[in-house]
Structures are given as structure tokens and as C-alpha cells.
TORPASE-674512 format. One record per residue (C-alpha): residue in one letter; x, y, z; residue number from 0. Coordinates in Angstrom, 3 decimals. Each point is the difference from the previous one (the first is absolute). Example, Ala and Ser with C-alpha at 12.3 -4.5 7.8 and 13.67 -1.06 7.14 Angstrom:
// residues 2
   residuo          x          y          z   num
         A     12.300     -4.500      7.800     0
         S      1.370      3.440     -0.660     1
// end
This chain:
// residues 306
   residuo          x          y          z   num
         M    -15.566    -50.601     51.593     0
         L     -3.114      1.756     -0.345     1
         S      1.409      3.423      0.214     2
         K      1.987     -1.270     -3.129     3
         T     -2.912     -0.985     -1.455     4
         F     -2.140      3.121      1.009     5
         S      3.024      2.243     -1.977     6
         A      0.162     -2.142     -3.039     7
         L     -3.867      0.867     -0.397     8
         S      0.314      3.352      0.286     9
         K      2.485      0.376     -3.019    10
         Q     -2.409     -1.980     -2.182    11
         T     -0.273      2.030     -3.566    12
         F     -3.753     -0.871      0.178    13
         Q     -1.820      1.259      2.862    14
         S     -3.476     -0.953     -0.406    15
         F     -0.085     -2.689      2.604    16
         E     -1.079     -0.860      3.721    17
         V      1.914     -2.216      2.275    18
         I     -2.031     -2.067      2.365    19
         V      2.336     -0.999      2.894    20
         M     -1.449     -3.371      2.039    21
         D      1.639     -0.299      3.306    22
         N      0.026     -3.539      1.269    23
         N      0.064      0.673      3.769    24
         S      3.544      1.578     -0.178    25
         T      2.207      0.047      3.104    26
         D      1.854      3.009     -0.571    27
         E     -0.091      3.444     -0.859    28
         S     -0.098     -0.378     -4.333    29
         W     -3.593      0.608      0.135    30
         H      0.330      3.948      0.364    31
         I      2.131     -0.486     -3.178    32
         P     -3.211      0.869     -2.259    33
         E     -1.126      2.601      1.757    34
         N      1.560      2.582     -1.782    35
         T      0.201     -0.299     -3.842    36
         V     -0.100      1.845     -3.098    37
         F     -2.610     -1.995     -1.185    38
         P     -3.386     -1.280      0.978    39
         C      0.373     -3.252      2.498    40
         Q     -1.935     -1.923      2.126    41
         L      1.004     -1.264      3.217    42
         I     -1.957     -3.576      1.130    43
         R      0.955     -0.966      3.393    44
         L     -1.207     -3.735      1.026    45
         T      0.411     -1.002      3.259    46
         E      1.098     -3.826     -1.076    47
         N      2.324     -1.154     -2.450    48
         I     -2.269     -1.347     -2.956    49
         G      2.967     -0.621     -2.041    50
         F      1.138      1.035     -2.865    51
         S     -2.801     -1.809     -2.493    52
         A     -2.917      1.403      2.414    53
         A      1.296      3.177      0.117    54
         N      0.402      0.820     -3.929    55
         N     -3.395     -1.652     -0.575    56
         L     -1.707      2.257      2.694    57
         A      2.150      3.083     -1.278    58
         I     -1.626     -0.674     -3.858    59
         S     -3.439     -1.019      1.304    60
         Q     -0.885      2.985      2.327    61
         H      2.466      2.757     -0.358    62
         T      0.128      0.782     -3.558    63
         K     -1.927     -0.066     -3.220    64
         A      2.871      0.755     -1.916    65
         D      0.163     -2.149     -3.418    66
         W      3.321     -0.877      0.231    67
         I      2.067     -1.237      2.965    68
         F      3.502     -0.089      0.582    69
         L      1.355     -2.121      3.232    70
         L      3.062      1.241      1.009    71
         N      1.723     -1.762      3.419    72
         P      1.967      2.394      2.066    73
         D      3.358     -1.279     -0.883    74
         A     -0.673      0.861     -3.355    75
         Y      1.138      3.052     -1.927    76
         P     -1.264      1.110     -3.433    77
         E      2.306      2.033     -2.243    78
         P     -1.133      3.398     -0.921    79
         D     -1.945     -0.479     -3.078    80
         C     -1.490     -3.579      1.281    81
         L     -3.270      1.209     -0.158    82
         E     -0.057      1.488     -2.931    83
         I      0.755     -2.373     -1.651    84
         I     -2.240     -2.453      1.022    85
         K     -2.449      2.164     -1.006    86
         K      0.595      0.015     -3.435    87
         H      0.280     -3.283     -0.249    88
         I     -3.550     -0.523      1.725    89
         E     -0.879      2.392     -2.161    90
         L      1.453     -1.547     -3.199    91
         K     -0.901     -3.934      1.108    92
         P     -3.482      0.562      1.266    93
         S     -0.903     -3.507     -0.405    94
         I      2.917     -1.298      2.339    95
         H     -1.071      0.083      3.898    96
         C      3.104     -0.519      1.862    97
         F      3.256      1.139     -0.442    98
         A      3.591     -0.157      1.534    99
         C      2.635      2.241      0.583   100
         T      3.768     -0.895     -0.344   101
         L      1.171     -0.444      3.729   102
         I      3.520      1.060      0.301   103
         N      2.203     -1.329      3.131   104
         A     -0.062      3.397      2.794   105
         N      3.332     -1.634      1.570   106
         H      1.448     -0.475     -3.671   107
         P     -1.321      1.655     -2.538   108
         E      1.988     -1.675     -2.742   109
         Q     -1.992     -3.194      0.977   110
         L     -3.418     -0.672     -0.667   111
         D     -2.846     -0.984      2.772   112
         G     -2.315     -1.111     -2.665   113
         I     -1.429      0.418     -2.877   114
         G     -3.203     -1.768      0.594   115
         D     -0.867     -3.421      1.269   116
         N      0.567     -3.616     -1.505   117
         Y     -1.843     -2.797      0.864   118
         H      1.616     -3.538     -0.095   119
         V     -2.214     -3.132     -1.296   120
         S      1.045     -1.460      3.775   121
         G     -1.851      3.176      1.302   122
         L      2.885      1.723      1.274   123
         H      0.269      4.075     -1.096   124
         W      2.691      2.444     -0.169   125
         R      0.426      3.459     -0.697   126
         H      1.385     -0.509     -3.812   127
         G      3.174      1.619     -0.065   128
         H      1.022      0.414      3.668   129
         G      3.627      0.432      0.355   130
         S      0.958      0.611     -3.496   131
         S      1.371      3.184     -2.092   132
         R     -2.513      2.882     -0.543   133
         S      1.348     -0.596     -3.744   134
         S     -2.034     -2.874      0.064   135
         T     -3.355      2.195     -0.523   136
         P     -2.272     -0.721     -2.317   137
         S      0.018      3.500     -2.277   138
         E     -4.099     -0.388     -0.945   139
         L     -2.911     -0.651      1.689   140
         T      0.172     -4.060      0.988   141
         E     -2.484     -2.494      1.197   142
         I      0.474     -1.547      3.410   143
         F     -1.569     -2.478      1.655   144
         S     -0.752      2.525      2.864   145
         A      0.721      3.171      1.618   146
         C      2.181      0.119      3.477   147
         A     -2.135      1.935      2.177   148
         A      2.285      2.669      1.789   149
         A     -0.444      1.933     -3.252   150
         A     -3.144     -1.380     -2.152   151
         V     -2.663      1.811     -1.660   152
         Y     -3.361     -1.875     -0.229   153
         Q     -3.338      1.848     -1.817   154
         A     -2.235     -0.086      3.170   155
         N     -2.900     -1.427     -1.409   156
         T      1.847     -3.195     -0.919   157
         F      2.302     -0.020      3.076   158
         K     -3.877      0.197      1.912   159
         Q     -1.835     -2.780     -2.448   160
         L      2.946     -2.519      0.891   161
         G     -0.959      0.568      3.423   162
         G      3.373      1.757      0.706   163
         F      2.802     -1.442      1.712   164
         D     -0.564     -3.450      1.782   165
         E     -0.524      1.277      4.143   166
         S      1.117     -3.385      1.131   167
         Y      3.344      0.325     -1.222   168
         F      0.547      3.200      2.013   169
         A      3.699      0.451     -1.753   170
         Y      2.156     -1.258     -2.819   171
         S     -1.183     -1.536     -3.296   172
         E     -3.415      1.513     -0.225   173
         D      1.131      2.221     -2.670   174
         V      0.697     -3.445     -2.157   175
         D     -3.077     -1.652      1.202   176
         L     -1.634      3.529     -1.309   177
         G      1.439     -0.056     -2.979   178
         F     -0.632     -3.466     -0.930   179
         R     -3.561      0.582      0.745   180
         L      0.065      2.678     -2.457   181
         R      1.748     -2.684     -2.806   182
         L     -2.566     -2.590      0.654   183
         A     -2.760      2.477     -0.641   184
         G      1.894      1.260     -3.179   185
         G      1.729      2.938      1.206   186
         V      3.726      0.656     -0.875   187
         S      2.590      1.625      2.401   188
         Q      3.169      2.220     -1.361   189
         L      2.859      1.460      0.814   190
         I      0.609      3.856     -1.117   191
         P      4.093     -0.103      0.067   192
         D      0.574      3.749      0.687   193
         A     -2.089      0.515      2.716   194
         R      2.054     -0.852      2.290   195
         V     -0.109     -0.434      3.734   196
         H      2.820     -0.571      2.817   197
         H     -0.988     -2.457      2.351   198
         V      1.814     -1.219      3.250   199
         G     -2.081     -3.292      0.117   200
         S     -1.250     -1.228      3.163   201
         G      1.371      3.276      1.748   202
         I     -2.219     -0.900      2.969   203
         T     -0.830     -3.936      0.279   204
         G      3.742     -0.862     -1.099   205
         R      0.855     -2.038     -2.976   206
         N      0.491     -3.459      1.350   207
         S     -1.667      0.641      3.874   208
         D     -1.731     -2.530      1.335   209
         F     -3.337      2.169     -1.234   210
         S      0.804      0.511     -3.435   211
         I      1.035     -3.979     -0.007   212
         Y     -3.551     -1.266      1.676   213
         H     -2.349      2.099     -2.198   214
         G      1.919     -0.202     -3.015   215
         H      0.099     -3.718     -0.234   216
         R     -3.597     -0.437      1.361   217
         N     -1.562      2.199     -2.606   218
         L      1.979     -1.081     -2.479   219
         T     -1.674     -3.225      0.280   220
         W     -3.736      1.301      0.195   221
         T      0.927      1.419     -3.304   222
         F      0.576     -2.509     -1.735   223
         F     -2.813     -2.431      1.091   224
         K     -2.440      3.127     -0.762   225
         N      1.161      0.947     -3.463   226
         I      1.741     -3.066     -1.740   227
         P     -3.149     -1.279     -2.322   228
         T     -1.456     -3.486      0.183   229
         P      1.560     -1.380     -3.170   230
         L      3.700      1.130      1.337   231
         M     -0.587     -1.259      3.173   232
         P      1.545     -4.107     -0.636   233
         V      2.857      1.370     -1.514   234
         L      0.991      3.224      2.403   235
         L     -0.870     -1.141      3.225   236
         P      2.747     -2.795      0.414   237
         L      2.124      2.929     -1.041   238
         H     -1.368      2.445      2.694   239
         L      0.409     -2.870      2.248   240
         G      3.601     -0.997     -1.094   241
         M      0.729      3.334      0.482   242
         A     -1.213      0.698      3.322   243
         I      2.361     -2.972      1.176   244
         V      3.145      1.474     -1.539   245
         L     -0.549      2.908      1.840   246
         G     -0.659     -1.063      2.941   247
         V      3.583     -2.709     -0.221   248
         K      1.332      3.566     -0.867   249
         F     -1.328      2.011      3.006   250
         A      0.630     -2.726      2.830   251
         L      3.402     -0.259     -1.422   252
         S      0.446      3.757      1.294   253
         G     -2.015     -0.150      2.654   254
         R     -3.255      1.667     -1.199   255
         F     -2.189     -2.401      0.281   256
         K     -1.961      0.483      2.328   257
         P     -1.891      3.174     -1.092   258
         Y      0.060     -1.969     -3.791   259
         F     -1.375     -3.010      1.870   260
         L     -3.454      2.222      1.759   261
         A     -0.562      1.412     -3.403   262
         K     -0.225     -3.122     -1.886   263
         W     -2.226     -1.703      2.958   264
         D     -2.034      3.062      0.120   265
         A     -0.539      0.189     -3.465   266
         F     -1.227     -3.349     -0.731   267
         R     -2.072     -0.336      3.081   268
         Q     -1.852      3.163     -0.783   269
         L     -0.428     -1.314     -3.684   270
         K     -3.449     -0.760      0.143   271
         L     -0.732      3.886     -0.098   272
         Y      1.804      0.641     -3.008   273
         L     -1.201     -2.894     -1.977   274
         V     -3.701      1.599      0.440   275
         K      2.157      3.304     -1.307   276
         R      0.960     -2.008     -2.856   277
         K     -3.339     -0.985     -1.313   278
         K     -1.190      3.710     -0.283   279
         I      3.793      0.960     -2.366   280
         Q     -0.308     -3.213     -1.555   281
         Y     -3.594      0.273     -0.941   282
         T      0.464      3.642     -1.822   283
         R      3.485     -1.281     -1.424   284
         V      0.232      1.333     -3.860   285
         C      4.095     -0.295     -0.643   286
         S      0.608     -3.334     -1.781   287
         C      2.515     -2.421      2.048   288
         L      2.226      0.016     -3.024   289
         D     -0.035      4.283      0.246   290
         L      0.514     -0.689      3.714   291
         L      3.071     -2.158     -0.673   292
         K      1.532      2.555     -2.350   293
         I      0.377      2.934      2.410   294
         M      1.559     -2.746      2.547   295
         Y      3.272     -0.960      0.767   296
         W      1.674     -3.597     -0.232   297
         L      3.558      1.052      0.510   298
         P      1.708      0.062      3.463   299
         R      0.107      3.904      1.875   300
         N      3.558      0.777     -1.025   301
         R     -0.131     -1.237     -3.901   302
         F     -1.982      3.858      0.126   303
         L      2.948      2.212      1.304   304
         K      2.334      2.150     -2.128   305
// end
């Protein structure tokens, strides 16, 4: 997959960029792939797997001075004009500090993998349009709740001011959490429809693996308790707890209850730490509760598939 990503980068019509590869202590020979490239490339080999969140934070804080960062997963392949289109919109929209790309299902290119992240009032979140036809992609820049970090563009100073990804998440939901914090701080995320990236999705961890279930549902709970404004808690907390119970029943019926139970057990066992983080986030909040509710979703997930 990494070879295919590098091939896609070498074909970009805009070539004024550098690549930073964070090797999270890989156990195969894939780290050799960045050794010979047609573009500037730094390879940072770590002695342990510190996770998606920490590795990206390290790359941005210590290994680049760029004004803009394009995060790209090793199973994501940008189309040749992707970077050129991103650059154009950065120049056209200087007040926007985060952009999302249109993610296309790499195995079924007639389908979308996602056009930004949705956040439900219960705390559940998902990639908007996942599994729907590519024809449902908007034709113009569109405001979204948050950008999927499989292929997301961040203004570097804003990323740093927000504290980057929450490193305790390790992986999964860290992009939604960051997008939520950006929105609470007064920022906006937008989708660039014609910046297209073909994405395998969970190409390493597995879409329905115990790893993805555990980290996804543990971090989902932390994201909710960190970011939901206090005035909305009395209304949204019962929805969140009800959603957690319904999902628990579904996982039990499918024989996947153990990783889900462990996720929720650890989420609530360590919740005190995230309530401390919550105080700082809520203290600096400028986004009104009404504006937040306007960008959230109220209907079930399957109502948004076309």
C-alpha cells in the first residue's frame, strides 16, 4: 500500500512539497520504500509504536516548519491533481484552517468512502456518505463537522494551538475530537469536493477487528465527555448512554461484545482524566450551543446514504 501511495505522490501536478514518513516501529521491510523518491522525503523510524495520534503530532512539532500539513494514511492514494486543488483552495479560503478531501473507496471506485465526518447528537460519528454513490459528492466547498485524517489538511499553527491530536487515543476518533475542538474554538472545517483520494480504509488494523472496535468505542466516549458543552449535557447525555446500550446489545448478538465491553469499561474507568481536559476546552469555547446543534446530526446514520 505504501508503494502505491508514493507512486500517487510522484504523479502530482503540484510538486512543491516534502514528505515525512513516520515509521511506527514496522515489522516488515516497508520502511525501505521512502529511501528513493523523486521528492524531498524524511524517514523517521521509531523504536516503538506510539500510535497514529502521537506519531503525527511528533512529525508536525519536530520535523517540519511548513505552514500547511496534509496528513495522508499509507492506504490512501491521491489523484494527480489533488495537491494542486488543495493549494488553490488554501489561497482562496485563508480563514479556513482545516480541509477534508473526498475519499473514494479504493476497492469500489464507484462508491464513496466518505466526504467528511458527521457527529450525531448521541456522540456516535461516522464518515458522511460512506458506501453511497460518487455522484452524491457536493459540487462546491461544503462545511462539515470534521475532516477524516486519512486525507486531511490542517493549518500547522492552528493544529499546534489546539494541542494536536489527543495522544491517549492512540488511534481512531482523534480526528473527530480535533475537529470538535476546532469548532468549539470558533474554527470551521470544509470539504474540497474535487480533491479526491482513493482510500482502502482500516487497511492495517482491519475495519471490524477487535483493535478497531476497542479503540473506536473507547475514544468515542472520551470525545463526547470532553467536548459537549455543559448546557447541552442534560439533554444529550441520556442519548449517549442509550446509544451505548443499544450498541452493546448489537455487539452481544453478533458475538463481538468483549472488545466493546472493554472499551466502555476503560473509557469510564479513566473518565476523570478527560473531565480535567474538558475544563480547559469548555473554558475557551466560543462556539454557541445553537451553532453546534445546527452542524450535528439528529437522524439515524442510514438516512444519509444515497
